[in-house]
C-alpha positions as CSV (number, residue, x, y, z in Angstrom):
1,M,0.0,0.0,0.0
2,E,1.4,3.4,-1.0
3,N,2.1,6.0,1.7
4,K,0.0,9.1,1.8
5,R,1.4,12.6,1.1
6,T,0.6,15.8,2.9
7,C,-0.4,19.0,1.2
8,L,3.1,20.3,1.6
9,Y,4.9,17.2,0.2
10,D,6.0,18.9,-3.1
11,K,7.4,21.9,-1.1
12,H,9.5,19.5,1.0
13,V,10.9,17.9,-2.2
14,A,11.7,21.3,-3.7
15,L,13.6,22.2,-0.5
16,G,15.7,19.0,-0.8
17,A,14.3,17.3,2.3
18,L,15.2,13.8,3.1
19,I,11.8,12.0,2.8
20,S,11.0,8.8,4.7
21,P,7.9,6.8,5.7
22,F,6.2,7.7,9.0
23,G,2.7,6.9,10.2
24,G,1.6,5.9,6.7
25,F,2.9,9.1,5.2
26,D,6.0,10.1,3.2
27,M,7.3,12.8,5.6
28,P,10.4,15.1,5.7
29,I,13.0,13.8,8.2
30,Q,15.4,16.7,7.8
31,Y,16.3,19.5,5.4
32,S,19.8,20.5,6.6
33,T,20.8,18.5,9.7
34,I,18.8,17.4,12.7
35,I,21.2,19.3,15.0
36,D,20.7,22.6,13.0
37,E,17.0,22.2,13.0
38,H,16.8,21.2,16.7
39,N,18.9,24.3,17.7
40,A,16.8,26.6,15.5
41,V,13.7,25.6,17.5
42,R,15.5,25.9,20.9
43,Q,17.0,29.3,20.1
44,H,14.9,31.0,17.4
45,C,12.0,29.5,15.4
46,G,11.3,26.4,13.3
47,V,8.3,25.3,11.3
48,F,7.0,21.7,11.0
49,D,4.6,20.1,8.6
50,V,2.2,18.2,10.9
51,S,-0.6,17.8,8.3
52,H,-0.3,14.0,8.8
53,M,-2.0,14.3,12.2
54,G,-5.6,13.2,12.4
55,E,-8.6,15.4,13.4
56,V,-12.0,14.4,14.6
57,S,-15.0,16.7,15.3
58,V,-17.5,15.8,18.1
59,R,-20.6,18.0,18.1
60,G,-24.1,17.6,19.6
61,R,-26.1,17.5,22.8
62,D,-24.0,14.6,24.3
63,A,-20.6,15.9,23.1
64,E,-19.2,16.6,26.5
65,R,-20.5,13.3,27.9
66,Y,-19.1,11.3,25.0
67,V,-15.6,13.0,25.2
68,N,-15.5,12.3,29.0
69,H,-16.5,8.7,28.3
70,I,-13.6,8.0,25.9
71,F,-11.0,10.4,27.4
72,T,-8.9,10.0,30.6
73,N,-8.9,13.8,31.4
74,D,-11.9,15.7,32.5
75,V,-13.6,18.3,30.2
76,T,-16.6,18.9,32.5
77,D,-17.7,22.5,32.3
78,A,-14.5,23.4,30.4
79,P,-14.2,27.0,29.3
80,D,-14.4,27.6,25.5
81,G,-10.9,27.7,24.0
82,Q,-9.4,25.3,26.6
83,I,-7.2,22.4,25.4
84,Y,-6.6,19.2,27.4
85,Y,-4.0,16.4,26.9
86,G,-4.9,12.8,27.8
87,M,-5.4,9.3,26.6
88,M,-8.0,7.0,25.2
89,C,-7.8,3.6,26.8
90,Y,-9.1,0.1,26.4
91,E,-11.0,-1.5,29.2
92,N,-7.8,-3.2,30.4
93,G,-6.0,0.2,30.7
94,G,-3.9,-0.2,27.6
95,T,-3.6,2.9,25.5
96,V,-5.6,3.4,22.3
97,D,-3.9,6.7,21.7
98,D,-2.8,9.9,23.3
99,L,-4.4,13.1,22.0
100,L,-5.4,16.7,22.5
101,V,-9.0,17.7,23.1
102,Y,-10.0,21.3,22.1
103,K,-13.1,22.7,23.6
104,M,-14.2,25.0,20.8
105,A,-17.7,25.9,22.1
106,A,-20.6,24.4,23.9
107,Q,-21.3,21.0,22.4
108,D,-18.3,21.4,20.0
109,Y,-15.0,19.5,20.5
110,F,-12.0,19.0,18.2
111,L,-9.8,16.0,18.8
112,V,-6.3,15.7,17.5
113,I,-4.9,12.2,17.2
114,N,-1.7,10.5,16.0
115,A,-1.2,9.9,12.3
116,A,-0.3,6.2,12.5
117,N,-3.5,5.6,14.6
118,I,-6.1,7.5,12.5
119,D,-7.9,4.5,11.1
120,K,-7.7,2.5,14.3
121,D,-8.8,5.5,16.4
122,W,-11.7,6.4,14.1
123,E,-13.1,2.8,14.1
124,W,-12.8,2.7,17.9
125,M,-14.4,6.1,18.4
126,Q,-17.4,5.1,16.2
127,K,-17.9,1.9,18.2
128,Q,-18.0,4.0,21.5
129,A,-20.5,6.5,20.1
130,E,-23.5,4.2,20.3
131,G,-26.2,5.7,22.6
132,F,-24.8,9.2,22.4
133,D,-26.6,12.1,20.6
134,I,-23.5,13.4,18.7
135,D,-22.3,14.1,15.2
136,L,-18.9,12.5,14.9
137,Q,-16.8,13.5,11.8
138,N,-13.4,12.4,10.7
139,C,-11.9,15.6,9.3
140,S,-8.4,14.3,8.8
141,D,-8.4,14.6,5.0
142,Y,-9.6,18.2,5.1
143,Y,-7.1,19.8,7.5
144,G,-3.5,20.7,6.8
145,Q,-1.5,21.7,9.9
146,I,1.8,23.5,10.6
147,A,3.6,24.0,13.9
148,V,5.6,27.2,14.4
149,Q,7.9,26.5,17.4
150,G,10.5,28.4,19.4
151,P,11.1,31.5,21.4
152,E,10.5,33.7,18.4
153,A,7.3,31.9,17.3
154,E,4.9,34.5,18.6
155,A,6.6,37.3,16.7
156,V,6.7,35.2,13.5
157,V,3.0,34.2,13.7
158,E,2.0,37.7,14.4
159,E,4.2,39.6,12.0
160,V,4.8,37.1,9.1
161,L,1.4,35.4,9.0
162,G,-0.6,38.3,10.5
163,L,-2.5,36.0,12.9
164,G,-3.3,37.6,16.2
165,C,-2.1,35.2,18.9
166,K,-0.5,37.2,21.7
167,E,-3.5,36.8,24.1
168,L,-3.4,33.0,23.8
169,V,-1.8,31.3,26.8
170,F,-0.4,27.7,26.8
171,Y,-3.0,25.1,25.9
172,T,-5.7,27.5,24.6
173,T,-7.1,28.0,21.2
174,K,-9.3,30.2,19.0
175,T,-10.8,30.4,15.6
176,L,-10.1,33.1,13.1
177,D,-11.7,34.1,9.8
178,V,-8.8,34.5,7.4
179,E,-8.7,34.6,3.6
180,G,-12.3,33.5,3.4
181,E,-12.2,30.5,5.7
182,T,-12.3,29.7,9.4
183,I,-9.0,28.5,10.7
184,I,-7.9,27.2,14.1
185,V,-4.8,28.6,16.0
186,S,-3.6,27.1,19.3
187,R,-0.7,27.8,21.6
188,T,0.5,24.2,21.6
189,G,3.4,22.1,20.3
190,Y,5.5,19.0,20.8
191,T,8.9,20.6,21.3
192,G,9.1,21.9,24.9
193,E,9.3,25.5,23.5
194,D,6.7,28.2,23.1
195,G,4.8,27.8,19.8
196,F,1.6,27.6,17.8
197,E,-0.2,25.0,15.7
198,I,-2.3,26.3,12.8
199,Y,-5.1,24.2,11.1
200,G,-6.8,25.1,7.9
201,S,-7.5,23.9,4.4
202,H,-4.7,22.5,2.3
203,A,-4.5,25.6,0.1
204,F,-4.4,27.9,3.2
205,I,-1.7,25.9,4.9
206,Q,0.4,25.9,1.6
207,R,0.1,29.7,1.5
208,Q,1.2,30.1,5.1
209,W,4.2,27.8,4.5
210,D,5.3,29.9,1.6
211,K,5.1,33.1,3.6
212,L,7.2,31.5,6.4
213,M,9.8,30.3,3.9
214,E,10.0,33.6,2.1
215,S,10.4,35.6,5.3
216,G,13.6,33.9,6.2
217,R,12.6,34.1,9.9
218,C,12.1,30.4,10.6
219,K,13.8,27.2,9.5
220,P,11.9,24.3,8.0
221,C,12.2,21.3,10.4
222,G,11.7,17.6,9.9
223,L,10.5,14.8,12.0
224,G,14.1,14.0,13.0
225,C,14.4,17.0,15.3
226,R,10.7,16.8,16.3
227,D,11.7,13.5,18.0
228,T,14.8,14.8,19.6
229,L,13.0,17.9,20.9
230,R,10.0,16.1,22.4
231,F,12.2,13.4,23.9
232,E,14.5,15.9,25.7
233,V,11.5,17.3,27.6
234,G,10.0,13.9,28.5
235,L,7.0,13.9,26.1
236,P,5.9,10.4,25.1
237,L,5.6,9.1,21.5
238,Y,2.8,6.6,20.9
239,G,4.4,3.3,20.0
240,D,7.4,4.0,22.2
241,E,6.4,5.2,25.6
242,L,2.6,4.5,25.2
243,S,0.9,1.6,23.5
244,A,-1.8,-1.0,23.8
245,E,0.6,-2.7,26.2
246,I,1.8,0.4,28.0
247,S,-0.9,2.2,30.1
248,P,-0.8,5.8,31.2
249,V,0.0,4.6,34.7
250,M,3.0,2.6,33.5
251,A,4.1,5.7,31.4
252,G,4.0,7.9,34.5
253,L,1.0,9.9,33.0
254,S,-1.5,9.3,35.8
255,M,-1.9,13.1,36.3
256,F,-3.8,13.2,33.0
257,C,-6.2,10.5,34.3
258,K,-9.0,12.1,36.4
259,F,-10.1,9.2,38.6
260,D,-12.6,11.4,40.5
261,K,-14.8,11.9,37.5
262,E,-17.8,9.6,37.2
263,E,-16.5,7.2,34.5
264,F,-14.2,6.7,31.5
265,I,-13.2,3.7,29.6
266,G,-10.4,1.9,31.4
267,K,-10.9,3.7,34.7
268,D,-11.3,0.6,36.8
269,A,-8.2,-1.1,35.4
270,L,-6.1,2.1,35.8
271,I,-7.3,2.5,39.4
272,Q,-6.3,-1.1,40.1
273,Q,-2.9,-0.4,38.6
274,K,-2.5,2.6,40.8
275,T,-3.6,0.7,43.9
276,E,-1.8,-2.6,43.3
277,G,1.2,-1.3,41.3
278,V,2.4,-2.2,37.8
279,K,5.0,-4.7,36.7
280,Q,6.9,-2.2,34.5
281,R,7.4,1.6,34.3
282,V,8.8,4.1,31.8
283,I,11.9,5.8,33.3
284,G,14.8,8.0,32.3
285,I,18.4,6.8,32.2
286,E,21.5,8.9,31.9
287,L,24.6,7.0,30.6
288,K,28.0,7.8,32.0
289,D,29.6,7.4,28.6
290,K,28.9,8.9,25.2
291,A,27.4,5.7,23.7
292,I,23.9,6.2,22.2
293,P,21.1,3.9,23.4
294,R,18.6,3.1,20.7
295,H,15.0,1.8,20.7
296,G,14.9,-1.9,21.7
297,Y,18.3,-2.1,23.3
298,A,18.3,-4.2,26.4
299,V,18.5,-2.6,29.9
300,L,20.4,-4.7,32.4
301,C,21.0,-4.9,36.1
302,N,24.0,-7.0,37.1
303,G,23.9,-8.7,33.7
304,E,20.2,-9.6,33.9
305,K,17.8,-8.1,31.5
306,V,15.2,-5.9,33.3
307,G,13.8,-3.8,30.4
308,E,14.3,-2.2,27.0
309,V,15.0,1.3,25.7
310,T,12.0,3.1,24.2
311,T,13.8,6.2,22.9
312,G,17.4,7.2,23.2
313,Y,19.8,9.9,21.9
314,N,22.8,11.9,22.6
315,S,20.8,14.9,23.8
316,I,21.6,17.9,21.5
317,S,20.6,20.5,24.1
318,T,22.5,18.9,27.1
319,G,25.3,16.9,25.4
320,K,24.4,13.9,27.6
321,S,23.6,10.3,26.4
322,V,20.1,9.7,27.7
323,C,17.2,7.4,27.1
324,M,13.7,6.6,28.2
325,A,13.1,2.9,28.9
326,L,10.4,0.5,30.0
327,V,11.8,-1.4,33.0
328,D,10.7,-3.8,35.7
329,T,9.3,-1.7,38.5
330,P,11.9,-2.7,41.2
331,Y,14.5,-1.0,39.0
332,A,12.6,2.2,38.4
333,K,13.6,4.1,41.5
334,L,15.7,7.3,40.9
335,G,19.4,6.7,41.5
336,T,19.2,3.0,40.6
337,E,22.3,1.9,38.7
338,L,21.7,0.0,35.4
339,E,23.5,-0.8,32.2
340,I,22.5,-0.5,28.5
341,Q,23.5,-3.3,26.1
342,I,24.8,-1.6,23.0
343,R,25.9,-4.3,20.5
344,K,28.4,-6.4,22.4
345,K,29.3,-4.0,25.1
346,T,27.4,-2.7,28.2
347,F,27.5,0.9,29.3
348,P,26.7,2.0,32.9
349,G,23.9,4.4,33.6
350,V,21.7,5.7,36.4
351,V,17.9,6.3,36.6
352,V,17.0,10.0,36.4
353,K,13.9,12.0,35.8
354,K,12.5,11.6,32.3
355,R,12.6,15.4,31.6
356,F,16.2,15.8,30.6
357,Y,15.7,19.5,29.6
358,D,13.5,22.1,31.0
359,K,10.4,23.2,29.0
360,H,10.0,26.9,28.0
361,Y,6.2,27.4,27.6
362,K,4.4,30.7,27.9
363,K,2.0,30.2,30.9
């Protein structure tokens, strides 16, 4: 089956991007180097094509009740324009997906899901909709999306794109009527820096990309540095730190599970995990050497395998070799000494907090 292409694909090719499959799409991995693009976002401004992400609209009398039913976080009486992060879970607590829920207006929610999970999520959401008075729409093919990220993002979005955004605080959104269509702008991102995500028709997103490129005020960035950026600040990637086998409790994301609300799918299983404990947890490990731990590498304690690396890099922002790993719970305590098996050698490390670099959001 052929990979899909986003509305900006031809522009990536014209810029000489390295293209590779991701989540069922042919996506730009890098344009110059991952290090250059990573540093541009940390220090100035970078723009990402995230049009591969999925979008689902939930509207109607039971919209709030339905979202609360499928979502671990609580949107009860949410103010218009508020955004929530959380998970959708199976009954056994395993993760269907992690997502953002935008409260657009009364009885109007906008859900942003991961590209690789669009078909699976959509089928699952439809099954859960029985008995709810809602209009559920998969809008993934309509929307293009760009993410403008970095300390200069606000100025770039305001001055280059002409989109008023200063009043937005982190995790809020608004709609704007621009160039004859209604677009969505949110103060969100996946980099640990201040930034904005902009949703509109394919043609609108293509025009905004061109304006950004012509301005010279932000660097085009690929999925390579998107991964290094999110990883440094401890943000999970579905398929690595979350999955059908890795629950929010195992991933250390219980804060996004509101156990005091009436119900949500997977609530009982997750409460049981919180109460009785889980067999494995996602942790951070800092290596004492410069070797780079990769996904799937074994984590050892005294020569015995106790887990596997989920994501690992030589952190560009800190210069340290670090990784996130899923390990047996007895070895998850901060300060525990472990080793990473890299090819035929083992390298010593220590359990540290998963946030290897501090976030710089505008609160």
